[in-house]
N, C-alpha and C positions, 0 to 999 in steps of 0.2 A: 152604167154598172160594169160592163165588160172592160171598159178602159180602166176603171178603178181597180178591178181584180188584177188586171195586167200590171198596174203600178205596184200593187201590194204583194204580188207573187214572190219577188226576191226576198222581201222582208219576212214573209211567212215561211219561206224555205229556210232562211237563216235561223228563224226561231225554232222550227222543227228540228233542224240539225243540232241546235244547241240543246234542246230537250233530250234528244237521243244520246248525245254525248254525255250529258249530266246523268241521265239514267244509267247508262253503261258504266260510267265511272263509279257511281254509287254501288251498283251491284258488284263490280270487281273489287271495290274496297272492302265490302262486307265479306266477300269470299276469302280474300287473303288475310283478313283479320281473324277469321273463324278458328284456324288451328291454334293460334296463340291464346285466344280467349277461352278455348275449350280445354286447354292443357296448362295448368299452372306451373308445371316443371317440365318443359319439352325436352326430349332426349337429344339435345345438341351437344356435341362432344365436350367443349370447354365451358359450356354455359353454367352448369351447376357449380363448377369450381369458382367461376367469377361471382356467382351468387353467394357462395359461402363467404368469400372475401367481403362482399357488401354487408352481409349479416354481421360479421365480426366487427367491421368498422363502425357499424351503426350501434351495436349493443355493448361493445367492450367497456365503454365508459361506466356503465352501471352493472357490469357482470364481472365479478372477481375471478370466476373460472376462466373466462376468455382473456381477461387482463393478465392472468398468470401464464398464458400460452403465447399471446400475440402482442404486438405493438405496431404502431403506425409511425413511419418516418417519412414525412412529406419531402418530396424532391421534385426537381424539374424533369419529368418523365413524359415523353410524347405518347402516352397511352392511359390517360387518367379520366376520360370523360365519364365512364361508368362510376368511378370512384367519387366524382364530384356530384353527379346527378342522383344516383340511386340511394345512398345511405340516408339523406334527408327524407326521402319518400318512405323508407322502411318504417320510420316512426309514425307515419301517417296512415299507411295502408298495409303494412306487413311486407316481409321480404319477397314472397312469391308474387303478390300483386305489383309491387314496385318493379320487379323484373319484367312482368308482363307489360307494364307501362313503357319501360325502356324499349322492349322489342317492338311494340306498336309504333313508337316514335321512329324507330329505325326503319321499319317497313314503310311508314307513311312518307318519310323523306325520300326513300328509294323509288317509290312508285310515282311521286309527284315531281321529283327533280327533273326527269326528262321532259315532262309537260312544261315546266317553268322555262327550261332552255328553249324549247320549241316556240313558246309564246314570245319570249324575248327576241328570238331570231327572226321569226316570220310575222309577228304581230297578231297571230290568231292561234286558236287551239286546233288540233288535228287529231284524228284517231290513232295515228302511228305511235306516238309515245305511250299509248295504253298497252303496248306490247311489254312494258315493264312488269305488268301484273303477273303473267304466267312465268316470268323469269325471276321473280323476287325470291322464290324458294329454289335454292341451288346448292351445289356442293360446299361452297364457302359458308353459306348460311348454316348448313348441317354441321360444319366444323365448330360453329359457335364463335366465329371471329367477329363479335358484335361491335367492338370499338372501331374496327376497320370499316365495317359496313355502315355504321352510323356516320363515320367520317366521309365515306363515299357519298352518302345522301346529302350531307352538308356541302360537300364539294360540288355536287350537281347544282344546288341552289346558288352557291357562290359563283359558278360559271354563268348562270342565268342573270344574276345581278350585274356581273361584269359586262355582259352583252347589252343588257337593258340600259346601262349607264355609259355605253361606249361613246355616245355623242354629247355627253355632258362634260362638266369640268374634270380634267384629269386628276385634280386634287381630291375631288369628291370620290371619284372612282378608286383612287389609291387608298383613301381613308377606309372605304367600305372593304376593299380587298385586304387591308391590314387586319381588320376585325375577323374576316374569314380565315386568313392564314393562322392567326393566333388561336382561333377556335379549332381549326383542323389540327394544329400542333397538339392541342389538348386531347384530340381523338386518337390520332395515329400519325406517325411521321410519313408513312406511305400515302396517306390522304393528302398531306401537304404537297407531296411530289405529284400526285395525280392532278390536283388543281393547277399547279404550276405548268405541268405538261400541256394541259388543255388550253390554258391561256396563251402559252407559247405557240401552239398550233393556230389558234384563232388570230393572234396578232401577226404571225408570219403570213397568213393568207391576206389579211388587210394590207400589210406592207407591200405585198406582191402586186396588189391591184391598185395601189395608190399612184396617182399621177403627180401630185404636188408634194415633193419631198423637201419641204422647207425645214430648216434646222430647228427652229423654236418648237413647233408642234411635235416633231419627232422626239426631241429631248424630254418634253413634258410627258409624252406617251411612254417613253422608256422609263422615266422616273415612276410613273403610276404603276407600271408593270413590275419593275424590279425592287423598288424600295420596300414594299410590304413584306418581301421575303427576307430582308436583311436581318430582322430580329431572330430568325431561326438559327443563325450562326452562333450568336452568344448563348442562346438557349441550349443548343446542343453541346457547346463547350462547357456549360455549367451542369450538364446532365450526367448522371451516372451511367446512362445508356451509352455514352461515348466509350466507356470501358468494354462494351461488347462489340466494338467495331471490328475486332479481329475474328469474330465468329461469322465468317463469310465462306460460302461454298457455292460454286457454280456447277450445274449439271445440265447436260443436254437432254438426258432422259427426263421424261415428265412434262415436256413442253406441250405435247398433245393432250396430256391429262389435264393441264391447266385450261385448255379450251373446253374439254369435256366437263370440267367442274361448273361451267356456266349453266349447264342444263341438267347436271346429275342430281338424281334423287335416290330412289331405293331399288329400282329395277333397270338394268342396263337396256333391256329390249324396249321398255317404255320410254326411257330417256332418248334412245336413238330414234325412235319413231317421232317423238316430239321435235328433236333437232331436224329430222328429215322434213317434217311438215313446215317448220319455220324457214329452212333454207330453200326448199322447193317452192313455197309460196312466194318468197322474196325474189327468187330468180324469175318466176313466171310474171309477177307484177312488174319487175324491172324491165323485162322485155316488152311489156305492153305500155311502158311509159308511165305507169301508175306509182312507181316507187323510185325515188332518187335520193342522192346524198348531197348536201350542201358542200361546196368546195372546202370550207373550213373543216367540215366533218371528215372529208377524205384526207385532208392533211393530218388531222388528229389520228385517224386510223393507221396511216402509214407510220407516223411517229410512234404511236403506241405499239405497233407490231415490232418496230426496231428495238424499242426499250424492252419489250417482253423477251425478245431473243437474247438480248445482252444481260438481262437482269439475273442475278444469282438466285439459287434456290434458298439459301440462308443469308440473311442480311441483318446486322445488329442483333444477332441471336434469334431472329424470327424466322421460323420455317415457312415453307411454301410462299416465299416472298414474291417470286415470279408468277406463281400459279394463281395469285389473288387478282392479278391485273386484268385478265380477259373479262371477268364478270363486270368490273367497273367500266371497262371500255364499252361493253355492250349497252350499259345504261346510258353512258354519255352519247354514243352514236345515235341512239334512238331520238335524242333531242335535235339532231341535225338532219333527220330525214325530211325530204321535201313533202309539203302538204298537198299532194296531187290526187288524193282519192276522191274523185268526183262522182256524182250520181247518188240519189237517195238509196237505190237498191244496193249499189256496191257498198255503201257505208253500213247499211243494215246487215248485209251478209257478213261484213267484217266484224261488226259488233257481236253478232251471234256466234261466229267462229271463235272470236277472242274469249267470250264468256265461256264457251264450251271447253276450250283449251285450259283456261284458268281453273274451271271447275274440276277438270280431270286431274290437273296437277295438285290442287288442294285436296281432292279426295284421296290421292295417293299418300299425301303427307298425313292426313287425319287417320287413315286406316293403319299406317305403319306406326304412328305415334300412339294410337290406342293399343296396338299389339305390344309395343315397347314399354307402355305404362306398367306392365307387369314387373319390369325390372325396378322401377321406382317404388312400386308397392312392396315388392319382396325386400328390397334394400331397407325401406323405412321400417318394415316389421322386424327385420334382422337386427338393425342397430338399436331398436327400442329395448333390446336385452342388455345394452351397455349401461353402466352407471354414468351419471353426468360427469363430464370432465375426463373421459377416458382417452388414452393414447392409442392410435391405430396405425399399424404398418400395412401398407398396401403392397401386395405381391401379385405375380402373374403365373399361371400354369405354364409348365415347360413346353407343352405341345397344344396350344389353343386350337379349338376346332369350331369356334363360334363364327357366325356370319359377320360381314362388315357392319351391317346395321346394328347388330347386337353389340359389337365391339364399340361403336360410337356411343351407344347408350350406357355401357358399363364402365368405360375407361375412367370417368371421374364421378361415377355414382356414389362411391364411398364418402364423398364430401357431404352427402346427406347427413352423415353423423355430426358434422359441424352445425348444420341447420337445426337439428333436433336434439342433439345430446351435448352441445358445446364441447365437442371433442377436438383433439389435435390429430390431424390426419397427415400422414407423411407426404402426400402428393399435393397439398394445398399450394396454390401459386404464391410464392414468396421469394422469387429470385431477385437479388439486388440488381438494380438497373432496369428491371422490367415492371416491378410492382412496388407500391409504397407500403404494403403489408409486410411486416417482418415478424420473425419468431423471437420470443423472449430469449435472452442469452441462456437461461437455465434449461431450455429445451431445443436450442438451435441445432444440436447435433442429431435430432430425431427426424428432420425434414429434409427432403431433396431441395437443395439450394442451387442446383445447376440445371433444372428443367430437363432432367434425363428421364430414362424409363425406370419403372419399378423393378425390383429384383425378381428374378425367376425363383420358383420353388427350390430348384437345385442349388441356387446361390444361397438361399436361406439356410438350407440344411448344412451347407459347407461352412457357413459363418456363424453357426449357433454358438460355437466355442472358440472361434478363431476369427481373425480379421481377413479381409479380402486380399488375396495375393496381388502385389503390384501397387497397392495404395488403399488406405482405409476408406470405407464407405459408410454412409449414415446408418445402414442396417446391421453393421457388424455387432456381434454379441446381442442380437435382438431379444432373446428370451428375457433378459433382465431389464429391458428398457421400455417395452411396449406392453400394454394391457391386452390388446387384441391384434390379430392378423387377419386381414381380408384378402383372400385369394380369388383373383378374377379369371374369367374364361375357363371355368372348370366344367367337366362333364357331370351330368346328374349322378349322384351317388358315388362320386370319386372318393377313394380311400384317403384317410388322414395321412399326409405325407411325413409327419414327424410326431408320432404318438407320445414320445418322451417330453416334447416341449409344447404340444398343442392339444387342446381339448375342444371337441366339436361343440358349436353353439347353435348354428343355424345354416340353412342352405336356401338359395333362391335361384332364379333363372340365370345361370352363367357364373355363379359365385358361391363361395363358402366362407363362413365366418368362424374363426377359432379364437378361443381364449388362451393366452399363454400360461404355461404351467410353471410356477416358481421353482427354481432349482435349489437343491440342497435341503 
């Protein structure tokens, strides 16, 4: 009997470890899904604007009001994954639930991607990739850059497939990689670059350690690596996004902020404490030999750091281009950590600490989202006073005093008027080369087509009867063009800035809604 138990002990230990891992994974997955499931319209900066576009695209075919304001012009744009996936879901489950499904898919790919890479690289699961769970809510997530983050999740799985197929036929590997590249192009151009950079780091490491440098296999590997990326060239040349190539700006300021965005939520002190715990624990475990990095991961980290330093702040018209990279790198590097956490006690302590950290992060998100839900409720109530098919000009107070969290929640909240009142809102995303949603020619002059900032109140007052000095802007002579004006970042009880042209309608947390007064 004792001999039998001795023989069975390794298998029982492996089974116990597997159960602990599966239980921890399930708990963590429920935790990170909870904020999305509990809030149908989370206060992510760009998210409600994207959701408004999805609503228009799904409903305009049978809605004459929307069809009079908007039109869809399909084009080769590397930023279309939401436009492809969400509108069909809107007909099945409604726009809010369709958006939730998209966010859940995004989160699911991000937290499982490092696990997939780790499994492909090491041949087994390990606790370390579970660190993706407390990191999945971050500053880039709060900005609402959902296409990029979904692309990052797909890139993680693409890297895992490449590693898993590394010893298979180069043509099979290349064919799978081609599908990944084309899918990533649909998500975001930066996601394509992220995937290519990771494969380059991995293949550079493999080439460095190879002893047999025969020409045939090298050429086959080179073809499998490079050929799948070739279609990106004609796609970019055929894309209106190429017309935005001149919109490029490099800044040294903000590089540290890009690192901070990987852990940023709503309170700096809590964010720094979280970062300190992760860094401190990593250093301590590294010194004890319990944490290491695969050489390919180290190559990726060095290459990624160089790209991050050289990358511009604005690229192809997209802001914070460089600041998006650290978040993606953290998720990638998690997959390359060495699986050396041994001992049942050590693993259990790790799982408990990880669940505690994730619970703390998720709690911070839920608490702040519930607080900011007042913005959504106030905005929904305010715009309910609008007739269907109204036109809305969004403006900003001259001296905003709201918090950064409230700014994020407010900046695109007026787009709720699109979701509930079929309105035309001046800030809806419809920039040529970035979106396929366009404005009907009869109303094209009423919307920001340059992805700029809304006018300040002082600019509105100055252009009520005149055009903007130095060049016409879409808000010039606004009293005769818009039905309503939404002023953001206002103080409670702020005075009507232009009683001759504006009549007060409603007020909410951080905003005021006015009806324009016809002249003459």
